[in-house]
All heavy atoms as an XYZ file, in Angstrom:
951
protein
N     207.045    105.251    106.613
C     207.400    106.588    106.370
C     207.930    107.199    107.721
O     207.215    107.077    108.718
C     206.352    107.488    105.826
C     206.713    108.840    105.382
C     207.223    108.822    103.902
O     206.930    107.851    103.213
N     207.718    109.904    103.435
N     209.093    107.897    107.613
C     209.602    108.502    108.866
C     209.858    110.021    108.529
O     210.538    110.317    107.485
C     210.859    107.789    109.366
C     211.450    108.624    110.535
C     210.551    106.411    109.769
N     209.486    110.901    109.332
C     209.892    112.296    109.198
C     210.810    112.714    110.282
O     210.527    112.407    111.529
C     208.648    113.194    109.144
C     207.788    113.040    107.939
C     206.602    113.943    107.849
O     206.082    114.321    108.847
N     206.315    114.419    106.650
N     211.895    113.339    109.909
C     212.919    113.751    110.876
C     213.090    115.209    110.981
O     213.068    115.898    110.002
C     214.295    113.058    110.488
C     214.309    111.585    110.248
C     215.552    111.118    109.702
C     214.022    110.891    111.597
N     213.268    115.715    112.234
C     213.425    117.168    112.412
C     214.582    117.441    113.477
O     214.438    117.062    114.609
C     212.135    117.816    112.944
N     215.674    118.041    112.957
C     216.834    118.353    113.826
C     216.604    119.671    114.524
O     215.914    120.611    114.059
C     218.139    118.409    112.934
C     218.469    117.199    112.193
C     217.958    117.328    110.777
O     217.014    118.025    110.549
O     218.497    116.630    109.901
N     217.280    119.794    115.691
C     217.301    121.106    116.394
C     218.549    121.071    117.259
O     219.190    120.070    117.436
C     216.019    121.196    117.265
O     216.019    120.112    118.261
N     218.868    122.288    117.757
C     219.948    122.348    118.672
C     221.250    123.046    118.142
O     222.203    123.168    118.942
N     221.239    123.300    116.839
C     222.365    123.942    116.252
C     222.529    125.362    116.767
O     221.681    125.923    117.395
N     223.717    126.006    116.391
C     223.945    127.387    116.779
C     225.383    127.758    116.612
O     226.118    126.981    115.942
N     225.698    128.865    117.192
C     227.033    129.442    117.116
C     227.760    129.201    118.442
O     227.198    129.496    119.556
C     226.995    130.888    116.815
C     228.326    131.712    116.899
C     229.280    131.216    115.829
C     228.057    133.226    116.755
N     228.955    128.614    118.429
C     229.651    128.308    119.658
C     231.116    128.580    119.437
O     231.631    128.507    118.339
C     229.395    126.847    120.093
C     229.945    125.936    119.019
C     229.963    126.507    121.519
N     231.875    128.953    120.508
C     233.256    129.157    120.359
C     234.015    127.841    120.407
O     233.540    126.860    120.912
C     233.778    130.007    121.505
C     233.379    131.485    121.459
C     233.999    132.358    122.544
O     234.404    131.859    123.561
N     234.161    133.607    122.211
N     235.231    127.823    119.750
C     236.005    126.686    119.762
C     236.261    126.151    121.218
O     236.471    126.987    122.129
C     237.345    126.932    119.158
N     236.224    124.812    121.387
C     236.292    124.265    122.688
C     234.948    124.073    123.429
O     234.898    123.473    124.450
N     233.923    124.689    122.883
C     232.561    124.646    123.475
C     231.862    123.327    123.124
O     232.400    122.401    122.483
N     230.627    123.324    123.600
C     229.812    122.084    123.386
C     228.360    122.502    122.883
O     227.883    123.595    123.071
C     229.590    121.333    124.682
O     230.846    120.943    125.188
N     227.780    121.509    122.176
C     226.369    121.710    121.701
C     225.833    120.164    121.719
O     226.469    119.247    121.609
C     226.367    122.115    120.258
C     226.429    123.666    120.032
C     226.440    123.903    118.459
C     225.313    124.434    120.683
N     224.492    120.246    121.833
C     223.795    118.990    121.801
C     222.715    119.094    120.809
O     221.760    119.928    120.963
C     223.150    118.662    123.190
C     222.475    117.202    123.225
C     221.576    117.077    124.436
N     221.294    115.692    124.684
C     220.257    115.292    125.416
N     219.445    116.171    125.906
N     220.063    114.026    125.702
N     222.748    118.249    119.726
C     221.810    118.217    118.723
C     220.764    117.123    118.986
O     221.139    116.101    119.604
C     222.459    117.908    117.319
C     223.596    118.833    116.918
C     224.058    118.431    115.498
C     223.221    120.270    116.915
N     219.507    117.433    118.617
C     218.393    116.460    118.771
C     217.829    116.280    117.448
O     217.713    117.104    116.550
C     217.383    116.977    119.809
O     217.925    117.138    121.045
N     217.267    115.048    117.231
C     216.527    114.738    115.972
C     215.287    113.982    116.407
O     215.334    112.809    116.889
C     217.384    113.915    115.075
S     216.565    113.261    113.647
N     214.200    114.620    116.274
C     212.860    113.983    116.622
C     212.281    113.331    115.388
O     212.246    113.935    114.285
C     211.938    115.065    117.157
N     211.851    112.086    115.607
C     211.205    111.306    114.477
C     209.774    111.144    114.668
O     209.282    110.905    115.779
C     211.962    109.979    114.364
N     209.038    111.217    113.548
C     207.597    110.921    113.632
C     207.406    109.391    113.370
O     208.278    108.761    112.815
C     206.823    111.707    112.599
O     207.210    111.361    111.324
N     206.204    108.960    113.655
C     205.936    107.521    113.376
C     206.251    106.576    114.454
O     206.961    106.887    115.393
N     205.569    105.375    114.374
C     205.751    104.493    115.451
C     206.772    103.376    115.259
O     206.875    102.477    116.009
C     204.317    103.741    115.673
C     203.277    104.741    116.191
C     201.984    104.068    116.325
N     201.375    103.848    114.938
C     200.205    103.260    114.803
N     199.446    102.846    115.790
N     199.750    103.157    113.557
N     207.599    103.572    114.173
C     208.563    102.543    113.850
C     209.979    103.064    114.014
O     210.901    102.534    113.442
C     208.339    102.093    112.388
O     208.478    103.233    111.519
C     206.983    101.451    112.187
N     210.183    104.027    114.801
C     211.597    104.624    115.030
C     212.612    103.541    115.366
O     213.676    103.562    114.867
C     211.422    105.699    116.090
C     212.772    106.375    116.430
C     213.411    107.189    115.512
C     213.384    106.138    117.662
C     214.640    107.788    115.755
C     214.557    106.684    118.033
C     215.235    107.511    117.038
N     212.173    102.678    116.248
C     213.208    101.632    116.757
C     213.609    100.614    115.647
O     214.398     99.794    115.846
C     212.571    100.978    117.965
O     211.381    100.370    117.698
N     212.901    100.720    114.465
C     213.167     99.799    113.389
C     214.335    100.363    112.550
O     214.756     99.632    111.659
C     211.954     99.667    112.530
O     210.840     99.138    113.158
N     214.842    101.501    112.888
C     215.842    102.117    112.043
C     217.174    102.320    112.763
O     217.156    102.726    113.945
C     215.350    103.515    111.569
C     214.201    103.451    110.590
C     212.905    103.447    111.135
C     214.304    103.336    109.277
C     211.768    103.405    110.271
C     213.248    103.236    108.414
C     211.970    103.311    108.907
O     210.853    103.268    108.036
N     218.232    102.031    112.088
C     219.527    102.486    112.499
C     219.494    104.049    112.180
O     219.003    104.497    111.134
C     220.656    101.845    111.687
C     220.791    100.358    111.901
O     220.677     99.916    113.114
N     220.919     99.607    110.882
N     220.160    104.770    113.066
C     220.098    106.197    112.917
C     221.603    106.728    112.809
O     222.503    106.145    113.392
C     219.386    106.855    114.082
C     217.963    106.443    114.279
S     216.928    107.055    112.861
C     217.090    108.837    112.944
N     221.695    107.870    112.161
C     223.093    108.409    111.941
C     222.982    109.962    111.884
O     221.927    110.481    111.622
C     223.721    107.842    110.687
N     224.147    110.503    112.048
C     224.343    111.942    111.818
C     225.366    112.108    110.730
O     226.444    111.334    110.720
C     224.826    112.604    113.125
C     223.830    112.807    114.150
C     223.463    111.970    115.185
C     222.819    113.878    114.269
N     222.506    112.467    115.949
C     222.054    113.629    115.420
C     222.601    115.023    113.536
C     221.063    114.478    115.869
C     221.542    115.825    113.955
C     220.828    115.540    115.060
N     225.082    112.920    109.850
C     225.984    113.431    108.771
C     226.194    114.961    108.868
O     225.391    115.583    109.518
C     225.487    113.047    107.355
C     225.472    111.602    107.083
C     224.422    110.782    107.620
C     226.413    111.047    106.316
C     224.447    109.433    107.292
C     226.416    109.678    106.002
C     225.410    108.847    106.493
N     227.227    115.409    108.170
C     227.377    116.882    108.073
C     227.876    117.297    106.734
O     228.490    116.461    105.993
C     228.340    117.366    109.153
C     229.780    116.851    109.086
C     230.546    117.236    110.273
N     231.932    116.918    110.149
C     232.822    117.042    111.152
N     232.458    117.535    112.331
N     234.122    116.604    111.002
N     227.600    118.443    106.411
C     228.086    118.954    105.061
C     228.435    120.460    105.246
O     227.626    121.295    105.599
C     226.894    118.890    104.080
C     227.406    119.198    102.650
C     226.370    118.746    101.581
O     225.185    118.514    101.887
N     226.810    118.626    100.296
N     229.747    120.652    104.934
C     230.247    121.995    104.958
C     230.163    122.588    103.561
O     230.105    121.934    102.607
C     231.683    122.023    105.404
N     230.188    123.947    103.430
C     230.082    124.627    102.157
C     231.137    124.115    101.218
O     232.309    124.114    101.525
C     230.228    126.080    102.506
C     229.860    126.163    103.900
C     230.203    124.951    104.593
N     230.746    123.793     99.976
C     231.663    123.310     98.967
C     232.170    121.870     99.166
O     233.049    121.450     98.384
N     231.672    121.190    100.160
C     232.185    119.807    100.428
C     231.054    118.810    100.361
O     229.873    119.179    100.420
C     232.877    119.782    101.846
C     234.053    120.601    102.027
C     234.795    120.328    103.246
C     236.120    121.066    103.393
N     236.782    120.829    104.652
N     231.463    117.582    100.163
C     230.407    116.529    100.182
C     229.934    116.206    101.563
O     230.566    116.503    102.579
C     231.016    115.248     99.486
C     231.332    115.407     98.024
C     231.734    114.072     97.414
O     231.945    113.077     98.146
O     231.943    114.022     96.233
N     228.733    115.589    101.605
C     228.153    115.217    102.864
C     229.035    114.119    103.450
O     229.338    113.171    102.785
C     226.702    114.775    102.712
C     225.944    114.599    103.965
C     224.425    114.523    103.705
N     223.944    115.698    103.095
C     222.647    115.940    102.889
N     221.710    115.091    103.274
N     222.235    117.082    102.369
N     229.353    114.182    104.731
C     230.205    113.190    105.321
C     229.557    112.541    106.499
O     228.819    113.220    107.307
C     231.581    113.779    105.725
C     231.569    114.815    106.784
C     233.005    115.153    107.184
O     233.935    114.457    106.915
O     233.102    116.095    108.034
N     229.907    111.303    106.752
C     229.407    110.594    107.903
C     230.010    111.116    109.201
O     231.245    111.419    109.263
C     229.774    109.121    107.727
C     229.507    108.240    108.957
C     228.329    107.830    109.236
C     230.542    107.878    109.775
C     228.021    106.987    110.392
C     230.386    107.099    110.870
C     229.052    106.623    111.145
N     229.225    111.145    110.219
C     229.735    111.571    111.539
C     229.630    110.388    112.592
O     230.553    110.050    113.222
C     228.990    112.809    112.020
C     229.333    113.164    113.507
C     229.098    114.051    111.171
N     228.435    109.902    112.750
C     228.211    108.848    113.779
C     226.924    108.095    113.405
O     225.993    108.552    112.798
C     228.024    109.471    115.179
N     226.928    106.855    113.918
C     225.810    106.003    113.649
C     225.499    105.151    114.974
O     226.386    104.892    115.700
C     226.096    104.990    112.533
C     224.979    104.190    112.077
C     224.921    102.714    112.597
O     225.811    102.382    113.393
N     223.956    101.926    112.287
N     224.171    104.871    115.121
C     223.753    104.109    116.288
C     222.755    102.997    115.798
O     221.915    103.334    114.983
C     223.122    105.015    117.383
C     222.920    104.264    118.643
C     221.898    105.639    116.921
C     222.679    105.122    119.875
N     222.852    101.853    116.453
C     221.999    100.752    116.007
C     220.551    100.945    116.562
O     220.276    101.862    117.362
C     222.548     99.404    116.573
O     222.643     99.460    117.993
N     219.653    100.045    116.112
C     218.273    100.162    116.453
C     218.043    100.201    117.993
O     217.225    101.020    118.485
C     217.533     98.979    115.922
C     217.353     99.061    114.364
C     216.877     97.674    113.833
N     216.629     97.775    112.402
C     217.527     97.673    111.491
N     218.805     97.499    111.817
N     217.238     97.812    110.169
N     218.804     99.360    118.666
C     218.567     99.252    120.122
C     219.391    100.256    120.930
O     219.204    100.536    122.045
C     218.892     97.875    120.615
O     220.322     97.647    120.508
N     220.386    100.840    120.227
C     221.284    101.793    120.870
C     222.537    101.041    121.507
O     223.380    101.753    122.066
N     222.648     99.794    121.271
C     223.700     99.011    121.923
C     225.020     99.150    121.152
O     226.111     98.834    121.720
C     223.343     97.578    122.000
O     223.135     97.022    120.706
N     224.991     99.633    119.911
C     226.178     99.690    119.156
C     226.288    101.098    118.485
O     225.299    101.652    118.018
C     226.163     98.645    117.993
O     227.251     98.767    117.163
N     227.457    101.667    118.563
C     227.680    102.985    117.922
C     228.959    102.941    117.164
O     229.868    102.140    117.367
C     227.826    104.064    119.003
O     228.921    103.754    119.911
C     226.538    104.253    119.823
N     229.045    103.916    116.224
C     230.273    103.970    115.337
C     230.477    105.424    114.951
O     229.528    106.149    114.744
C     230.035    103.126    114.034
C     231.166    103.021    113.101
C     232.262    102.314    113.489
C     231.089    103.718    111.844
C     233.358    102.196    112.552
C     232.148    103.647    111.021
C     233.286    102.911    111.338
O     234.270    102.795    110.469
N     231.807    105.838    114.912
C     232.121    107.208    114.722
C     233.143    107.413    113.664
O     234.032    106.516    113.426
C     232.695    107.799    116.006
C     231.691    107.819    117.160
C     231.606    106.696    118.097
C     230.823    108.888    117.356
C     230.731    106.763    119.078
C     229.895    108.855    118.445
C     229.860    107.784    119.294
O     228.962    107.821    120.324
N     233.052    108.546    112.966
C     234.130    108.896    112.079
C     235.381    109.190    112.957
O     235.255    109.691    114.111
C     233.721    110.179    111.311
N     236.565    109.017    112.341
C     237.796    109.231    113.108
C     237.868    110.671    113.597
O     238.506    111.021    114.607
C     238.961    108.852    112.342
C     239.126    107.355    112.194
O     238.520    106.613    112.979
O     239.864    106.943    111.258
N     237.363    111.577    112.763
C     237.523    113.076    113.064
C     236.745    113.498    114.250
O     237.024    114.539    114.814
C     237.060    113.803    111.832
O     235.668    113.539    111.524
N     235.769    112.735    114.732
C     234.952    113.096    115.894
C     235.122    112.154    117.087
O     234.508    112.382    118.134
C     233.520    113.275    115.464
C     233.338    114.207    114.310
C     232.819    111.912    115.222
N     235.731    111.011    116.811
C     235.885    110.036    117.872
C     236.499    110.598    119.176
O     237.496    111.297    119.101
C     236.718    108.837    117.426
C     236.538    107.558    118.067
C     237.241    106.403    117.406
C     236.707    106.148    116.010
N     237.379    105.006    115.340
N     235.861    110.354    120.278
C     236.361    110.889    121.525
C     235.798    112.233    121.927
O     235.975    112.740    123.025
N     235.276    112.925    120.893
C     234.585    114.213    121.186
C     233.125    114.229    121.076
O     232.447    114.961    121.781
C     235.192    115.227    120.216
C     236.660    115.425    120.252
C     237.118    116.573    119.356
N     236.859    116.410    117.910
C     236.124    117.174    117.237
N     235.557    118.260    117.762
N     235.924    116.972    115.963
N     232.526    113.457    120.202
C     231.082    113.351    119.982
C     230.602    112.071    120.488
O     231.260    111.043    120.461
C     230.836    113.383    118.501
C     231.046    114.769    117.789
C     231.783    115.791    118.428
C     230.689    114.992    116.512
C     232.023    117.008    117.797
C     230.833    116.228    115.905
C     231.558    117.256    116.501
N     229.318    112.113    120.958
C     228.602    110.926    121.419
C     227.187    110.923    120.866
O     226.463    111.877    120.998
C     228.516    110.939    122.939
O     229.859    110.979    123.541
C     227.785    109.640    123.403
N     226.881    109.723    120.205
C     225.569    109.645    119.645
C     224.753    108.699    120.652
O     225.308    107.781    121.221
C     225.563    109.006    118.233
C     224.162    108.921    117.634
C     226.247    107.570    118.267
C     224.168    108.595    116.136
N     223.464    109.039    120.795
C     222.599    108.209    121.661
C     221.201    108.359    121.120
O     220.922    109.167    120.293
C     222.677    108.750    123.131
O     222.265    110.074    123.299
N     220.379    107.490    121.673
C     218.921    107.558    121.272
C     218.055    107.086    122.416
O     218.428    106.387    123.359
C     218.638    106.565    120.014
C     218.853    105.132    120.277
C     218.841    104.313    119.038
N     217.520    104.412    118.355
C     217.360    104.086    117.061
N     218.411    103.524    116.320
N     216.193    104.134    116.512
N     216.797    107.634    122.324
C     215.769    107.277    123.260
C     214.583    106.806    122.452
O     213.830    107.630    121.876
C     215.341    108.500    124.140
C     214.487    108.204    125.260
O     213.686    107.205    125.137
O     214.430    108.944    126.231
N     214.333    105.534    122.332
C     213.324    104.969    121.513
C     211.980    105.300    122.036
O     210.961    105.381    121.315
C     213.489    103.450    121.307
C     214.643    103.191    120.349
O     215.121    104.075    119.639
N     215.080    101.961    120.363
N     211.852    105.517    123.327
C     210.565    105.923    123.951
C     210.175    107.326    123.534
O     208.945    107.638    123.486
C     210.609    105.825    125.401
N     211.176    108.109    123.206
C     210.864    109.518    122.876
C     211.081    109.702    121.306
O     210.951    110.827    120.859
C     211.752    110.454    123.594
C     211.554    110.502    125.068
C     212.376    111.564    125.765
C     212.130    111.618    127.294
N     213.050    112.609    127.912
N     211.358    108.670    120.582
C     211.619    108.765    119.147
C     212.645    109.828    118.844
O     212.409    110.584    117.898
C     210.320    109.074    118.408
C     209.440    107.864    118.229
O     209.622    106.803    118.810
N     208.348    108.013    117.449
N     213.704    109.808    119.553
C     214.654    110.915    119.436
C     216.128    110.351    119.427
O     216.378    109.424    120.152
C     214.570    111.975    120.499
O     213.205    112.506    120.524
C     215.511    113.099    120.297
N     216.927    110.888    118.531
C     218.373    110.562    118.539
C     219.163    111.908    118.803
O     218.628    112.969    118.414
C     218.762    109.965    117.186
C     218.555    110.899    115.981
C     220.253    109.449    117.280
N     220.237    111.729    119.542
C     221.025    112.851    119.983
C     222.419    112.794    119.453
O     222.918    111.746    119.163
C     221.029    112.902    121.524
C     219.680    112.967    122.153
C     219.127    111.729    122.634
C     218.899    114.099    122.284
C     217.874    111.745    123.237
C     217.722    114.102    122.929
C     217.206    112.928    123.302
O     215.911    112.884    123.951
N     223.088    114.008    119.417
C     224.468    114.041    119.102
C     225.065    115.113    120.128
O     224.841    116.227    119.990
C     224.831    114.444    117.683
C     226.326    114.390    117.318
C     226.835    112.987    117.330
C     226.515    114.972    115.967
N     225.803    114.591    121.066
C     226.476    115.421    122.097
C     227.845    115.771    121.477
O     228.610    114.851    121.152
C     226.662    114.763    123.409
C     227.232    115.553    124.469
C     226.247    116.586    125.097
O     225.064    116.292    125.102
O     226.687    117.676    125.424
N     228.096    117.062    121.289
C     229.384    117.475    120.704
C     230.156    118.282    121.697
O     229.775    119.305    122.118
C     229.152    118.293    119.406
C     228.246    117.554    118.428
S     228.035    118.462    116.860
C     227.132    119.877    117.432
N     231.385    117.859    121.936
C     232.247    118.447    122.888
C     233.583    118.879    122.204
O     233.939    118.331    121.161
C     232.552    117.617    124.134
C     231.323    117.270    124.966
O     230.461    118.167    125.255
N     231.131    116.069    125.240
N     234.352    119.770    122.855
C     235.616    120.228    122.311
C     235.526    120.555    120.868
O     236.342    120.083    119.979
C     236.725    119.036    122.471
O     236.785    118.700    123.808
N     234.548    121.355    120.532
C     234.244    121.687    119.109
C     235.424    122.511    118.512
O     236.095    123.333    119.198
C     232.981    122.490    118.964
C     231.700    121.561    119.165
C     230.440    122.393    119.431
C     231.513    120.836    117.823
N     235.666    122.280    117.216
C     236.685    122.888    116.493
C     236.098    123.669    115.385
O     234.991    123.331    114.761
C     237.568    121.915    115.914
C     238.206    120.955    117.010
C     239.103    119.920    116.340
C     239.654    118.923    117.343
N     240.478    117.860    116.718
N     236.746    124.690    114.786
C     236.152    125.418    113.701
C     235.885    124.419    112.383
O     234.899    124.709    111.728
C     237.302    126.379    113.348
C     237.936    126.658    114.626
C     237.942    125.372    115.351
N     236.693    123.383    112.248
C     236.413    122.543    111.239
C     235.185    121.633    111.466
O     234.843    120.882    110.467
C     237.681    121.586    110.971
C     238.201    120.865    112.188
C     239.361    121.638    112.841
O     239.292    122.931    112.929
O     240.322    120.956    113.212
N     234.552    121.789    112.492
C     233.244    121.076    112.757
C     232.113    121.908    112.203
O     230.961    121.386    112.187
C     233.020    120.804    114.229
C     234.043    119.795    114.809
O     234.306    118.772    114.204
O     234.444    120.066    116.021
N     232.371    123.093    111.691
C     231.310    123.908    111.156
C     230.660    123.273    109.965
O     231.382    122.895    109.017
C     231.875    125.306    110.830
O     232.294    125.960    112.012
C     230.780    126.125    110.105
N     229.376    123.181    109.928
C     228.642    122.497    108.906
C     227.138    122.489    109.173
O     226.775    122.815    110.295
C     229.122    121.027    108.781
N     226.362    122.073    108.233
C     225.017    121.680    108.403
C     225.003    120.260    108.866
O     225.537    119.418    108.125
C     224.103    121.988    107.216
C     222.722    121.543    107.485
C     224.139    123.365    106.861
N     224.322    120.029    109.974
C     224.209    118.599    110.526
C     222.892    118.051    110.165
O     221.880    118.654    110.454
C     224.521    118.596    111.965
C     225.987    118.734    112.318
C     226.676    119.958    112.095
C     226.756    117.656    112.777
C     228.081    120.015    112.311
C     228.128    117.797    113.095
C     228.753    119.028    112.807
O     230.089    119.136    113.127
N     222.890    116.831    109.601
C     221.648    116.148    109.250
C     221.523    114.795    110.020
O     222.585    114.088    110.172
C     221.701    115.770    107.747
C     221.754    116.961    106.850
C     223.018    117.472    106.417
C     220.588    117.601    106.361
C     223.052    118.542    105.591
C     220.684    118.677    105.568
C     221.944    119.106    105.137
O     221.969    120.191    104.275
N     220.339    114.442    110.506
C     220.104    113.052    110.906
C     219.438    112.325    109.788
O     218.775    112.888    108.872
C     219.284    113.021    112.185
S     217.624    113.523    112.052
N     219.742    110.949    109.827
C     219.151    110.118    108.774
C     218.902    108.747    109.362
O     219.379    108.345    110.380
C     220.311    109.985    107.679
N     217.856    108.136    108.700
C     217.313    106.803    109.188
C     217.640    105.825    108.066
O     217.429    106.033    106.860
C     215.845    106.935    109.426
N     218.126    104.635    108.489
C     218.447    103.504    107.574
C     217.664    102.285    108.013
O     217.789    101.831    109.110
C     219.956    103.274    107.604
C     220.318    101.963    106.881
O     219.690    101.630    105.972
O     221.317    101.385    107.434
N     216.858    101.696    107.118
C     216.099    100.536    107.316
C     216.909     99.198    107.096
O     216.365     98.115    107.331
C     214.840    100.526    106.565
N     218.108     99.346    106.581
C     218.959     98.238    106.202
C     219.411     97.441    107.469
O     219.229     97.895    108.608
N     219.986     96.288    107.175
C     220.481     95.493    108.201
C     221.881     95.745    108.658
O     222.174     95.839    109.820
C     220.377     93.987    107.720
C     221.004     93.061    108.761
C     218.941     93.544    107.398
N     222.758     96.036    107.614
C     224.116     96.265    107.958
C     224.407     97.749    108.212
O     223.776     98.672    107.662
C     224.979     95.737    106.827
C     225.002     94.317    106.677
C     225.916     93.812    105.556
O     226.165     94.561    104.563
N     226.526     92.584    105.763
N     225.474     98.053    109.077
C     225.884     99.410    109.356
C     226.440     99.954    108.090
O     227.204     99.273    107.355
C     226.875     99.359    110.492
C     227.400    100.764    110.768
C     228.435    100.682    111.968
N     229.628     99.963    111.563
C     230.408     99.433    112.431
N     230.126     99.442    113.675
N     231.499     98.740    112.046
N     226.093    101.191    107.808
C     226.672    101.809    106.603
C     227.045    103.333    106.911
O     226.302    103.958    107.628
C     225.763    101.715    105.437
O     226.335    102.407    104.274
C     224.390    102.358    105.682
N     228.060    103.811    106.219
C     228.440    105.274    106.340
C     228.156    105.993    105.110
O     228.461    107.151    105.002
C     229.867    105.367    106.731
O     230.709    104.847    105.659
C     230.215    104.611    108.001
N     227.468    105.307    104.123
C     227.214    105.966    102.795
C     225.938    106.582    102.807
O     224.854    106.029    103.042
C     227.234    104.798    101.726
C     228.616    104.183    101.584
C     228.541    102.965    100.663
N     227.923    103.273     99.370
C     227.667    102.341     98.480
N     227.924    101.111     98.673
N     227.215    102.658     97.294
N     225.842    107.920    102.521
C     224.658    108.677    102.525
C     223.574    108.118    101.601
O     222.344    108.119    101.995
C     224.997    110.041    102.074
C     226.489    110.134    102.405
C     226.999    108.792    102.244
N     223.970    107.529    100.464
C     223.018    106.935     99.547
C     222.243    105.746    100.045
O     221.149    105.411     99.544
C     223.738    106.605     98.267
O     224.683    105.584     98.537
N     222.756    105.223    101.192
C     222.038    104.017    101.741
C     220.972    104.410    102.762
O     220.211    103.564    103.239
C     223.087    103.089    102.413
C     224.154    102.600    101.506
C     223.530    101.622    100.443
N     223.020    100.491    101.192
C     223.720     99.350    101.500
N     225.018     99.310    101.210
N     223.154     98.344    102.135
N     220.901    105.656    103.073
C     219.906    106.071    104.150
C     218.613    106.448    103.464
O     218.607    107.071    102.356
C     220.433    107.212    104.961
C     221.479    106.628    106.016
C     222.697    106.320    105.579
C     221.072    106.448    107.300
C     223.617    105.766    106.498
C     221.918    105.943    108.183
C     223.227    105.569    107.849
O     224.126    105.058    108.781
N     217.540    106.088    104.108
C     216.224    106.207    103.471
C     215.531    107.557    103.792
O     214.708    107.994    102.960
C     215.307    105.066    104.019
C     215.915    103.671    103.773
O     215.997    103.332    102.551
O     216.372    103.007    104.747
N     215.696    108.117    104.936
C     215.029    109.303    105.301
C     216.021    110.324    105.895
O     217.003    109.934    106.571
C     213.974    109.037    106.331
C     212.912    108.070    105.837
C     212.958    106.697    106.219
C     211.975    108.495    104.907
C     211.992    105.824    105.806
C     210.946    107.573    104.470
C     210.988    106.271    104.881
O     210.121    105.355    104.409
N     215.763    111.654    105.622
C     216.639    112.661    106.063
C     215.890    113.862    106.702
O     214.727    114.114    106.272
C     217.445    113.214    104.921
C     218.408    112.198    104.259
C     218.210    111.315    103.378
C     219.758    112.225    104.660
N     219.365    110.543    103.182
C     220.366    111.186    103.931
C     220.701    112.900    105.503
C     221.740    110.801    103.961
C     221.980    112.535    105.571
C     222.489    111.446    104.858
N     216.490    114.512    107.584
C     215.929    115.790    108.202
C     216.355    116.903    107.294
O     217.104    116.736    106.355
N     215.930    118.054    107.701
C     216.204    119.277    106.892
C     217.550    119.919    107.214
O     218.076    120.803    106.604
C     215.092    120.277    107.131
C     215.246    121.199    108.429
C     214.964    120.394    109.679
O     214.482    119.290    109.702
N     215.195    121.056    110.787
N     218.158    119.417    108.374
C     219.476    119.971    108.775
C     219.363    121.111    109.772
O     218.411    121.874    109.865
N     220.493    121.159    110.553
C     220.628    122.306    111.576
C     222.072    122.795    111.436
O     222.997    122.042    111.332
C     220.229    121.901    112.939
O     220.300    122.953    113.775
C     221.200    120.817    113.434
N     222.204    124.140    111.425
C     223.577    124.696    111.198
C     224.305    124.731    112.522
O     223.817    125.201    113.548
C     223.419    126.173    110.695
C     224.704    126.906    110.549
C     225.540    126.351    109.407
O     225.126    126.203    108.298
N     226.831    126.265    109.589
N     225.510    124.312    112.517
C     226.505    124.457    113.598
C     227.722    125.259    113.136
O     228.339    124.929    112.077
C     226.987    123.030    114.027
C     228.086    123.184    115.084
C     225.810    122.260    114.664
N     227.949    126.338    113.830
C     229.104    127.212    113.472
C     230.002    127.313    114.677
O     229.573    127.732    115.768
C     228.580    128.602    113.036
O     227.684    128.516    111.969
C     229.754    129.476    112.608
N     231.276    126.957    114.463
C     232.198    127.065    115.579
C     233.244    128.194    115.256
O     233.915    128.057    114.282
C     232.947    125.761    115.770
C     233.912    125.776    116.958
C     231.960    124.570    115.911
N     233.287    129.186    116.066
C     234.201    130.293    115.800
C     235.518    130.024    116.529
O     235.583    129.421    117.566
C     233.572    131.579    116.305
O     233.375    131.514    117.725
N     236.638    130.538    115.874
C     237.990    130.376    116.438
C     238.351    131.463    117.381
O     237.611    132.440    117.498
C     238.931    130.321    115.295
O     238.892    131.512    114.563
């Protein structure tokens, strides 16, 4: 069982930056691939970024590639999302998720545990 808690969201102007954190409970954090998803009002939850168990491999949605960076610190049971050059279309609730599977996946249904989400609002 893993419990996830996101933090770091807020209101920022376009072009600004935010750093999201997701703290995980339990001693098996390093057993999970971790990812960030987001969901805007009226839209489906969409994949943002994913990082492998060791942190050696990362994968990004095209919409955030080059602007967002996912990282993790297994000693602190925490995964991060550094967001730069933010755009109004990045406005959403951001969720972290944990996947116990072997293969990388961008499908929300494949993830086993979810946090409660943190709101990110980018003003124009």
